[in-house]
N, C-alpha and C positions, 0 to 999 in steps of 0.2 A: 083389686085395687078400691078405692074408696069412690061411692058414688058421687060425692061432692070434693074434687080436689081442694076446695077453698079449706076444708077441716083438715087438710093433710100436713104434716110438716114436721119441724122438729120440736124438742121439748120447749122450746119459747113460746110455741103456742099458747102453751098453758096460762090460764090466768087472765085470757084476753076476752072473756065473754064467751067462748066456745063452751056447747055441751060436751063435743066428743074431740079427741084428736086423733091421728092414727101414726102409726110410725112401722117401719118394717122390720119383719122378724120371719127367720126362716124362709125367705126369699117370699113371704105375702105381706099385705099390709093387714095390720090388726087395729081395730078401734078400741080406744082407752077412753070411757065415759066418764064425765065428771059426775053426772047423775048417777047415783049408786043403784045398784040392783037391790030387790030388797036382802037377799043373801049377804051382799057386802055391808049393807046398811045394818044388819043385825048384828055381824060380826065385829063391825067397826065400833058399834054402840058399845060392846061387851069389851072390847080392848081399851077403848077410852075409860070405860069404868073402872078397869084394872088399874088404869093408870093415875087415877084420882084416888085410890084407897092408900092413906097414910099408914106407916107402920104403927102400929098401938100395941104396946108392950102389956097393958092391961087385957086384951082380948085373947080368950082361950083359943082360937083358930090361929091366931098369929104366933103365940107361945108354942103351939103344937106344930107351926110350920118351922120353927127356927129348930125344934128338936128332931124334926125329921131330916133337917139339912144336916144337923150333927151326925145323927145315924147313917145318912148317906155318903158321908164323908170319911167318917172314922167309925165304922159298923163294928170294930172290935175293941173300942175304947168309951168308958162311959163318962156321960157327960154329968158333970157335979153340980149344975145349975145354968139358969139362963143368964146369972152374971156371974161370970168366972173368969179367970186368967188364962183357961184353957182356948177361948175364943181367939186369942192374939195368934195362936198356933195357925189359924186358919186365913188370917190375914186382915183381921178386924183391928182398929187402931186402939181398943181399949179392951176391958172385960165385959162390956155391954154393948153387944153388937146393935142394939136397938138405935142407938144414937147415931151410926153411920147409915142409916137408911133414910135420912131427911132428904135428901137430894132427890132421890127417885122413887122413895115409897115402898110399898108391900109388894109391888110387882117385881122389884130387883131381887127380893127374897125367893118371888116364885120361878124368876129365871134362872138363879143358881140352883135351885131345887131340880127344876127341870134338867138343865145341864148334868147335874150329878146323876140322876136317875137314867138319863137317855142316852148319855155318851160318857159311861163312867170310866173308860179307859182314858179318854181325853182329860176328862175332870181332874183324875188324880195325876196324870201326868203334869197338868198345868198347876195345880196345887203344889206339887213337889219338887217343881221347877227342874224335871228331868229333861235332857236333851239338849245339846248345844252349849256353849260356853256362856255361862250366868255371870251378872255381873254382882259385884260385893253388895251393892245397894238394890236389890230387887223390888219390882213393885210389889204391894201386897194384895194378895189373891182375891180376896172377899172384896176388899174395897175397889179394886179394880173392876170387878164384876159389878159392881153398883154404878160406877161411872160408865161403862160399857151400856147399861140399860139407860141411863140418862143420854147417852149420846144417840142411841137408836130413837128415843123419843123425840129428840130436837132434828134429827136427819130426816125421819119420815113425816115431819110436820103434822101428826094428826089432829092437833086440836084445831087447825084452821078450819073455818067455814067453807073455804074454798080452795081446791090444790093450787099450791103455789111452786111445787116443784113435781118433776116427770117421776122422780123416784118414788113419790108418794101415791101417784096414780098406779103404776106398777106395781107396788106393793098390796095395794087394794085388790088386784086381781088375783095376787097369790093368796092372800088372805081368803077371798071367797071360795078358793080351792081348798084350802087348810086353815082351818081355825088357829092351829098352833104355829102359824108362820112367823109370829114375833118372836115366841121362844126358840124357833128353830134359828132364825137369823141372829138370835143373841148368841147361840153357841157359835155359828160360824164367825161372828165377830171376834169372841174370846179367841179361837184359834187363830185367827188373821192377827189378832193384835200381839199374841205371844210370838207367832213367826215373825212379824216385823220388829219386835223389840231384840231379838236374836239376830237378825240380819243388820240392825244398827248398833248391836253392841250396846245396848242403850243402857242408861243408868235411871233411879228412880226421877230426877230432876227433868229428864227428858220425857216422861209419861204422857204429857199432854200433846207432845209432837206426835208422838207414836200412834195416840188416839186419832189425831186429825187424819193422819196417813192412811190408818185402818178404815176411818170413815169414806175416805176418796176412794179406796178400793172397792169397799161393799158398794158405793154407788155406780162406780164402771160396772162391775159384776152384775149388778141388777138391772143394767140398761143393755146387757149383751143380747145380741139377736137370738140366742139359742135358749136362754134363760127364761122359763116362763114358771118356774118355781123355784123354792129354796133350794131344794135337792139336785138342781141343775147349775147351782152356782159353782165354779172352777175350784173354789176354797173350800166347798162343803166336802171334798174329798179329804180333806185333813182331819175330819172327825172320824173317831172310833169308839 
């Protein structure tokens, strides 16, 4: 139990001048501090820096990341160029994928590459729209991935100087334990989005609604009593 009951309560306490709040998990009260630990501060700075990097088609490292994404996605298919109609096959809007990164920046490419390398089976299943009854007008895979990155950036509110959401504080705890927490959460978000897409029999015009419900489910799972890291989220089991 907290030493000071006045600091304990629901997420509504966040943003009211308190340095810490408490919430009940696994039968005990756990303190979430607004004042970050050195580890949290270091990893948050790194993540915020990643979020500020725009995709620059003239940078060799960004070009190489695009080539790496292609190689991880289509290992047996040669890429003809960084500007090519081949990219449409992955779900980019045109033959130059660099134009689709404007909303979320370079980190959205990093997220896709992390997904492709870490959970290749799930990545390929979603890419190829395998499983379930699919709509005639499906969501474009790669562009959906960019939108998921942007949604997570908004949901976690990491640019705020003070926490405005309880989900943000919980995520920072997870980030202190695993510097790849954001990338893992991205992978969970993608499979949750696809699952909800199928359950709704959604079409492309409903993509934003599906993304909103995906965000709501992620927020619920992050605040569950027994979820102390991304791997403990119920929907993490959807990944393979």
